[in-house]
C-alpha positions in Angstrom: 99.2 112.2 -21.6 102.1 113.8 -19.7 101.4 117.0 -17.9 103.3 120.1 -18.9 104.6 122.0 -15.8 105.5 125.7 -16.0 108.7 127.0 -14.5 107.1 128.3 -11.3 105.3 125.0 -10.8 108.5 123.0 -10.2 107.7 122.4 -6.4 104.4 120.8 -7.5 106.1 118.8 -10.3 108.6 117.3 -7.8 105.8 116.2 -5.5 103.8 114.8 -8.4 106.8 112.8 -9.6 107.2 111.3 -6.1 103.6 110.3 -6.1 104.0 108.6 -9.5 107.1 106.8 -8.3 105.3 105.5 -5.2 102.3 104.3 -7.3 104.7 102.6 -9.7 106.3 100.7 -6.7 103.2 99.8 -4.7 100.0 100.9 -6.5 97.6 103.8 -5.8 97.1 102.6 -2.2 100.9 102.8 -1.4 101.8 104.3 1.9 102.3 108.1 1.7 100.5 108.6 -1.6 97.4 110.2 -0.2 99.5 112.5 2.1 101.7 113.6 -0.8 98.6 114.3 -2.9 97.2 116.6 -0.2 100.6 118.3 0.1 100.7 118.8 -3.7 97.2 120.3 -3.8 98.0 122.7 -0.9 101.3 123.7 -2.6 99.5 124.3 -5.9 96.8 126.5 -4.2 99.5 128.5 -2.4 101.5 129.0 -5.6 98.5 130.2 -7.6 97.3 132.5 -4.9 100.4 134.7 -5.3 101.4 134.4 -9.0 102.3 137.7 -10.8 101.7 139.0 -14.3 104.6 137.1 -15.9 103.4 133.8 -14.3 99.9 134.5 -15.5 101.2 135.1 -19.0 102.7 131.6 -18.9 99.4 130.1 -17.7 97.5 132.0 -20.4 99.7 130.4 -23.0 99.6 126.9 -21.6 99.1 124.4 -24.5 96.5 122.4 -22.5 94.3 125.4 -21.8 90.8 125.0 -23.3 90.7 126.4 -26.8 87.7 127.4 -29.0 87.0 123.8 -30.0 86.7 122.7 -26.3 84.3 125.6 -25.6 82.2 124.6 -28.6 82.0 120.9 -27.6 81.4 121.7 -24.0 78.9 124.5 -24.3 77.3 124.7 -27.8 74.8 122.3 -29.1 73.6 121.9 -32.7 76.8 123.7 -33.8 77.0 124.4 -37.5 80.4 125.9 -38.6 80.3 128.6 -41.3 83.4 129.1 -43.5 84.8 131.9 -45.7 84.6 135.6 -45.9 82.8 135.6 -49.3 85.7 137.7 -50.7 89.0 135.8 -50.6 88.9 132.6 -48.7 88.6 130.8 -45.3 90.8 131.5 -42.3 91.3 128.5 -40.0 92.7 130.7 -37.2 89.3 132.3 -36.6 86.4 129.9 -36.5 82.7 130.5 -36.1 79.2 129.4 -36.8 75.6 129.0 -35.5 74.5 126.9 -32.5 72.7 127.0 -29.2 73.7 127.5 -25.6 71.2 126.1 -23.1 68.5 126.3 -25.8 69.3 129.9 -26.8 70.3 130.4 -30.4 73.7 132.2 -30.8 76.3 133.1 -33.3 79.7 132.0 -31.9 83.2 132.7 -33.1 86.7 132.6 -31.8 90.4 132.1 -32.3 91.7 128.5 -32.5 95.4 127.9 -31.7 95.6 124.1 -32.2 96.9 121.5 -29.8 99.8 119.8 -31.7 102.2 120.6 -34.5 99.8 119.7 -37.3 96.8 121.6 -35.9 98.9 124.6 -34.8 100.1 124.9 -38.4 96.6 124.4 -39.8 95.2 127.2 -37.5 98.3 129.4 -37.9 98.8 129.4 -34.1 95.5 131.4 -33.7 96.8 134.4 -35.7 94.1 135.4 -38.1 94.5 137.1 -41.4 92.2 139.7 -43.1 89.8 137.0 -44.3 89.4 135.8 -40.7 88.2 139.3 -39.6 86.0 139.7 -42.6 84.4 136.3 -41.7 83.9 137.8 -38.2 82.0 140.7 -39.7 80.0 138.4 -41.9 79.0 136.4 -38.8 78.0 139.6 -36.9 75.9 140.7 -39.8 74.2 137.3 -39.8 73.5 137.5 -36.1 72.0 141.0 -36.6 69.8 139.8 -39.5 68.3 137.0 -37.4 68.3 138.9 -34.2 70.4 136.4 -32.2 73.2 137.1 -29.7 76.9 136.9 -30.4 79.6 135.1 -28.3 83.3 135.4 -29.0 86.3 133.6 -27.5 89.6 135.5 -27.7 92.9 133.6 -27.6 95.6 135.0 -29.9 99.0 136.5 -29.7 97.8 139.0 -32.3 96.8 139.3 -36.0 99.1 137.6 -38.4 101.9 140.1 -39.4 102.9 138.5 -42.7 103.3 140.4 -46.0 100.3 138.7 -47.6 98.0 139.7 -44.8 99.2 143.3 -45.1 98.7 143.3 -48.8 95.1 142.1 -48.4 94.3 144.9 -46.0 94.9 143.5 -42.5 94.5 146.9 -40.7 91.3 147.7 -42.6 89.8 144.3 -41.9 90.5 144.6 -38.2 89.0 148.2 -38.1 85.8 147.1 -39.8 85.4 144.2 -37.4 85.9 146.6 -34.4 83.4 149.0 -35.9 80.8 146.2 -36.6 81.2 145.0 -33.0 80.5 148.5 -31.7 77.4 149.0 -33.9 75.8 145.5 -34.0 72.2 145.6 -32.8 72.2 142.4 -30.8 73.7 141.4 -27.4 77.4 140.6 -27.7 79.5 138.8 -25.1 83.2 138.3 -25.4 85.5 136.0 -23.3 89.3 136.5 -23.2 90.0 132.8 -22.7 93.8 132.8 -22.8 96.0 135.4 -24.6 94.3 138.6 -25.8 96.9 140.2 -28.0 96.7 143.6 -29.8 94.2 144.5 -32.5 93.8 140.8 -33.3 92.0 140.4 -30.0 90.1 143.7 -29.9 88.7 142.9 -33.4 86.3 140.4 -31.9 86.1 141.9 -28.4 84.2 145.2 -28.7 81.3 143.6 -26.9 78.6 144.6 -24.4 80.2 142.4 -21.7 84.0 141.7 -21.9 85.0 138.9 -19.5 88.4 137.4 -18.7 89.4 134.2 -17.2 91.2 134.6 -13.9 94.7 133.8 -15.4 94.3 135.2 -18.9 96.0 138.3 -20.2 94.9 141.2 -22.5 97.3 143.8 -23.9 98.2 145.9 -26.9 101.5 144.0 -27.4 103.2 141.0 -26.0 105.5 141.4 -22.9 108.4 140.3 -25.1 107.6 142.8 -27.8 107.2 145.6 -25.3 110.5 144.8 -23.7 112.2 144.7 -27.1 110.9 148.2 -27.9 111.4 149.9 -24.5 114.7 148.3 -23.4 115.9 146.6 -26.6 116.0 143.5 -24.5 113.4 140.8 -24.8 114.7 139.1 -21.7 113.0 141.9 -19.7 109.6 140.5 -20.6 108.8 139.9 -16.9 109.3 143.6 -16.2 107.2 144.6 -19.2 104.4 142.3 -18.1 104.3 144.0 -14.7 104.4 147.5 -16.1 101.8 146.9 -18.8 98.9 145.9 -16.4 97.9 143.0 -18.5 96.2 140.8 -15.9 92.4 140.4 -15.5 92.7 141.9 -12.0 94.4 145.0 -13.2 92.1 145.5 -16.2 89.0 145.1 -14.1 90.3 147.9 -11.8 91.0 150.1 -14.9 87.5 149.5 -16.3 88.8 147.7 -19.5 86.9 144.5 -18.7 83.6 143.9 -17.0 84.0 140.6 -15.2 86.6 138.1 -14.0 85.7 134.4 -14.4 87.3 132.3 -11.7 89.4 129.3 -12.8 89.9 125.9 -11.1 92.8 125.8 -8.7 96.0 125.5 -10.8 94.5 127.1 -13.9 92.0 126.1 -16.6 94.5 123.6 -18.1 94.3 121.4 -15.1 90.5 121.0 -15.2 89.2 121.8 -18.7 85.7 120.6 -18.2 85.2 122.5 -15.0 86.7 125.7 -16.6 84.4 125.4 -19.6 81.4 125.0 -17.3 82.3 128.1 -15.3 82.7 130.1 -18.5 79.3 128.9 -19.8 77.5 130.0 -16.6 79.0 133.5 -16.9 78.0 133.8 -20.5 74.4 132.7 -19.9 74.1 135.1 -17.0 75.4 138.0 -19.1 73.2 137.2 -22.1 70.1 137.1 -19.8 70.9 140.6 -18.6 71.7 142.0 -22.0 68.6 140.6 -23.7 66.4 142.9 -21.4 67.8 145.9 -23.3 66.7 147.2 -26.8 69.2 147.7 -29.6 69.5 151.5 -29.2 70.4 151.1 -25.5 72.9 148.3 -26.3 74.7 150.3 -28.9 74.8 153.5 -26.8 75.9 151.7 -23.7 78.6 149.7 -25.6 80.0 152.8 -27.4 80.1 154.8 -24.2 81.9 152.0 -22.4 84.7 151.9 -24.8 85.0 155.7 -25.0 85.2 155.9 -21.3 88.2 153.5 -21.1 90.4 156.2 -22.6 88.9 159.0 -20.6 89.2 157.1 -17.3 93.0 156.7 -17.8 93.7 160.4 -18.4 
């Protein structure tokens, strides 16, 4: 499968193309291949050590980045998917079910963007509709009933803005999902795995521990949308990304998130299995800490945390 390079990765792409050309001519042991490989690795590490908010936005949206299904297959055993909101239908953009992580029973849910044209259309590019968020509430209620922790994976540009979604109560469904997250009586861990956009992301991220992958983003609007509103010029998305403080590093300083999960060099899309493993270790550690607290402590601590976000920015 051909690797997709981002614009700022062109120097690495050129080196990798040279490596492939040498291998095609003389095999993997061809003279100069190993040296170029080391140069490529060093260049990649140097590039990623200094990328800015706009470059991180591109990485967060990379099509090869691990999605919900990769996290399920890599971390969750005995997974049983649950479908439908018991009101209207099933939303394929927001998936969830029951399973185990290292022997611990959990309810797990998250956005799924898809990996090719067919699956992207099926999952509506990860943009959930009201029935998706009502399914999330149903899953949280199930976790509460059986006293098992919740894990969510956030990766969406935002909730679906279509007319049908609005007619079926998109804003109300998101609000109820946020409220349920704040009041649920069991430990709740959320991971911003790629793109965390607007209320569509917050709806399943009002958790006890909110973690972000190193090169993910989390914002109230996309940089393109912000640029269109502020400057009436979507081409200024790079300026908007910088001004909005959307990176994990900025949000950790502002107290919006609790932890940054380190990614493999070159981003999670370059080493999916390693990235999934790092995320799993962070989740298990957080759950172990949260399970020491009773439900009243969890709810108070969670509510106070989200209220303090606004106060700390005044």
